[in-house]
N, C-alpha and C positions, 0 to 999 in steps of 0.2 A: 512819396512814398517809401514804403520801408522796402531793404534789400529781403529782407525776408519774404515778402509778395510774388518774389521772383523765381523762389523754393521749387523743387521737384523734385521725386523720390526714380529712381535712374535704374533697373534690373541691372547688375555690373554685365550681366552676359549681354549686354544691346553694345556694350561699346564696342565697336570697331576697331579694333587692332591689328588687323589686314585687309588691305583693300579687294574687292572683286576684281576679276581679270580683265573685265570689259568694263572701263571707265561710263559707258554708257548704261550701261545695264541697273545702272544704282533707282533706287525707288525715288521720286517725287511727290512729297505732299502740293497739292495747288490748293490753298485756300485763297477766298474773294472775301474781303474788305466788308464790299455793299453789302453781301447776304449773307454772308457767315459759312456759305457750303465749302465743304471742305472735300476735298477728291484726291484719289489715289491712283499716279500714273507712273509711269517712268521714265528717266529723262531722257532717252533717245525722243520721246513724243514731244519736247520740249521746243521746237520748230511750229508744231500746232499751235502755238499761245500768241505767234507771231502777227499784231495788227498790223496795218498802213501807217508807217510813220512812227515806229518805235526803233529805238537804239538800246543794245545791249552796252553798257560801258564795263569791260575787263581787266582787274590788274595784272599788269605784266612782270610782277616783281620775280626774281630767280631766288630760289632758297641757295643757302651757300652754306658748306660745312662749318658750320660755329661752335662745334663742342670737342674738349681735346682734353686730354688726361695725361699727365704728368708722365716719366718715363719709370715713377718707382710705385705708379698707380695709386700714391695716395690722395692726389691731388685731380677736382676736377673742373676745368675750365670753362666757363660758356664767353664764348667773345660777342657784347656786345654793339659794339664798332670798334673798326679797324682806323685809327684815324690817320696810320699810314703804318706799312708795311711789316714795320717795329714795333708799334705803340696803340696796344690795344685798350679798352675800356670791357672789362669782364665783370663777369660773379664766378667767382671763385667756394667751393665746397671742397673740405668745409673750410669754412673765412675766419671764423672768429681769434682763430691765432694768425693766420696770416698776415704778416704787420708788414710797416712798412721797412723796405731795404730787402723784406724775405724774397727769395729765389723761386722758381719753379721750372723743371728743365722738360721739353716738349722735342724729341729727336735729337738734333743737334743745338738747337735753339735754348737761352737760359733767358726770362725774362726774369726783371728785378722790382718789386714795387715800388712806385715812385708815388703815389698817392692815393691816397681812400679818401674816397668823396662822401658826404655826409648823407648818404642812402645805404653806405657800405658798399657799392661797388669797386673796384682797383682798377688803378692804371694801370698796367704791366709794360717795362719800355723792354725789348728783345736786343741781344748781341746781334740778333742777322733774322733775318726771314724764316718763320717757320714755314716749312713744306707741310701746308693746307691739305693736299693731294694724297699725301701720304699720312698723316696724322689726323686732319679734319672728321668729325661725325655729323650726321645729321643729326640735330634738335629735337628727338619726334618726341611730341606731348609724353608729360608724363602718364598720361592715362592709358597709355598704349600697353606700359606696364612689358615693355620689351627694349632692346638696343636696336641701331638701325641695320638694316642690313643692302645689300649690292641693288636687289632688285628695288630699293627706296630710293636709291638716286635720281632713275629716272619715275618712276611711280607717284612720288611726291615732288613732283615738279608738274604745273601745267603743261600742257602741250602748246603754250605760248608762250610762256615763261622766257625773257630775254634781260632785262633790267634786274643784274644780281644785287643783294644787299637784304634778305628775310632771313629772318631765324626759322620761321614756319612760313607754310602753306597758304596761301588767301585760299580756304580749301572749298568755296563754292566753286572756284574754277577748276577743279581735280576733273570733275563729270565732265567735262568738254574732250570730244573727240575734233580732228581736224575736219573728218566729215559733219559731224553736230555744226560745228564753229562756222562753218562755208554756207550752211543754210540760214544763218540770222545773221541780219545787219550789226554791225560792232565797231570799238572804236576802243580805247585801250587807253588809261592813266598807269601811276605808276605807285605803290604803296608798300614801301618797308615794313614790311611783319615784324615786330619786335616781341620779346618776352612776355611783355606786358598785357600782352593779349589774353594769354590764357589764366592770370590772376584774378581771383573771386573779388567781389568787390567787398571788403570788410565792416568798411563805416554801417552803421544799422541806420542811418537815414540816404538815402540814393544819390540825394545833391551835396552831401558832405565826401564822397568819393571824391580823392586826386587821381584822374586819368596821365595816362603815361602819355607821352610823346612819341612821333615817329614821323619818317621823313616821306614825303612825297612831292607828283609832278603832275603837272599837265602842261600837255602842249598846246598851243594854238590849232590846229587842225583839229584836233580832240574836241575842244572848248567852243571850236564855230560848229561842229557837229549836233554837238549833245544842243547847242543855245536853238538849233534848226530843228529837232526830234518833236513831236506830240508827246510820246510819252517815253521816259525814260525809263529802264531797268537796270537800274545798277547788280553784276553778279558778284556777290558779297559785302557784308558790312566792311572791309576797307575802302572797297570803291566807293561807299555810300560815304564813306568817315570824308574824303576827299572831296567829292562836291559838292557837301551840304559845308564843309570848313573854304573852300574857296568863293562860295557865293557870299558865307558869314561875312567873310573878308572883305570883297570887296563888292559885294551886293549885285553881284553877275557873275559867270562864266567867264574866267578870262584867263590866259594862261598864265600860270604860278609856280612856283614851287619854294619850299618851306617845309617847316616842321608844325603837325597840328596836333591839337591833346584836348581837341572836341569831344564831348560826352555827351552822346544822344539818349535822351532817356525821357519817357514818357514827364508830364507833355510837352511836343517839341512838334516844329510846324514844318515840314518836309519843304524845302525852296526847291530841290532840283529832280531829288529820285521820286517816281510814282511807282516804280513797282521794284518788289527785290527776288533775287536766288538765293537764296543761305542754307547753310548747313542747320543742325541742330545742335546747340548750345549748352554750356556747361551750365548748372544750376548757379545762381547771383551772381552771371557776370555781367560786364559792362554788355555782353554783346546780343543776349537774351533781353535786354532793356529795351537796345536798338530796335532791337524787332518789333519788339511792344510796342515803342514809338508808333512805327509805322501802322501795325494791324491791331492796335489796342492789346493793352493787359491779358483783358479777358477771353479772348479770342486765341491769342497766342497760348496762353495756357492749356485751351480747349485742346488744342492740336495737337501739344506735345501730352497728354492722355491718348490722345487719339491714335501718335505716332507710337507709344509705349504699346499700349492695347495690340494694335497692329505688327506689332514687334522690327517697328522700322531698327536701320541702323544707325547708332547717333556717335558726333561728333567729324576727327575732321576723312578718316576715309570710311564715313556711312553715308547715309541719305543725303536728300535736298527738299526744299519747302522753295514752293516757288507762290506770293505773296501777291498777290494782283490787285 
């Protein structure tokens, strides 16, 4: 398939740069794969779709402040991975002239480039730990076209976030309130969302795309519950990637932890996930390809056209889709 097969035009005003005051007030498009029927509901209706034997699987990762600015304002540092409190793998902007041995000051800490990796990432070694609480910012997606604010610290987290490590939020989970969560059978996995989530597929042919890697973990308790479920509903593409990765690796669901670069696109036979709750995704992204693998490209593109017509809100702070 061609990457261009997953392109669509989105009016800019439909990009949600601000969250709704009530998480559960988001609209929810319900897409039935068997009939092709599209229904318009609100997220608070989700418990009405629960069947006997269902299990929702949510990603409990917690977003950490990963964006930093140099004291002189000339450098932006995106921390991809903190190997230790003082050794970071980073993306730096502008980075072309930021060479081996060059330094950046963030608060009282001075970081030096000790390695330049093949893809251009920099390894920084600081002389002391950076005061993350004081100098760190949430790395909101670029399409929001705004800086993070104090309110985002709470709103750009799921209400069940607990395992620190994500650069970006698992956005399908942002709709849940404690009240809705209490009404559905659920369990958790962890996948720390990386910056690669937002990168478009640049290869002309879908299968030529090189997928980014992300860290995941699945407990034995969750694996056992998922094995017993009649229908597994993944909350988000991140939970989907964990479940399908573990099954591909072991042939069944077992407790596991590691890195996954699984790239799910049509045609793909799902081994674990039966249904999916997900947000609306960027054109030509690996995420829209994943949902197309589950529901079929034609149905998904028709659903997206319907969402645009009905003025749904798109992307991280936007509305959602339940694929059954």
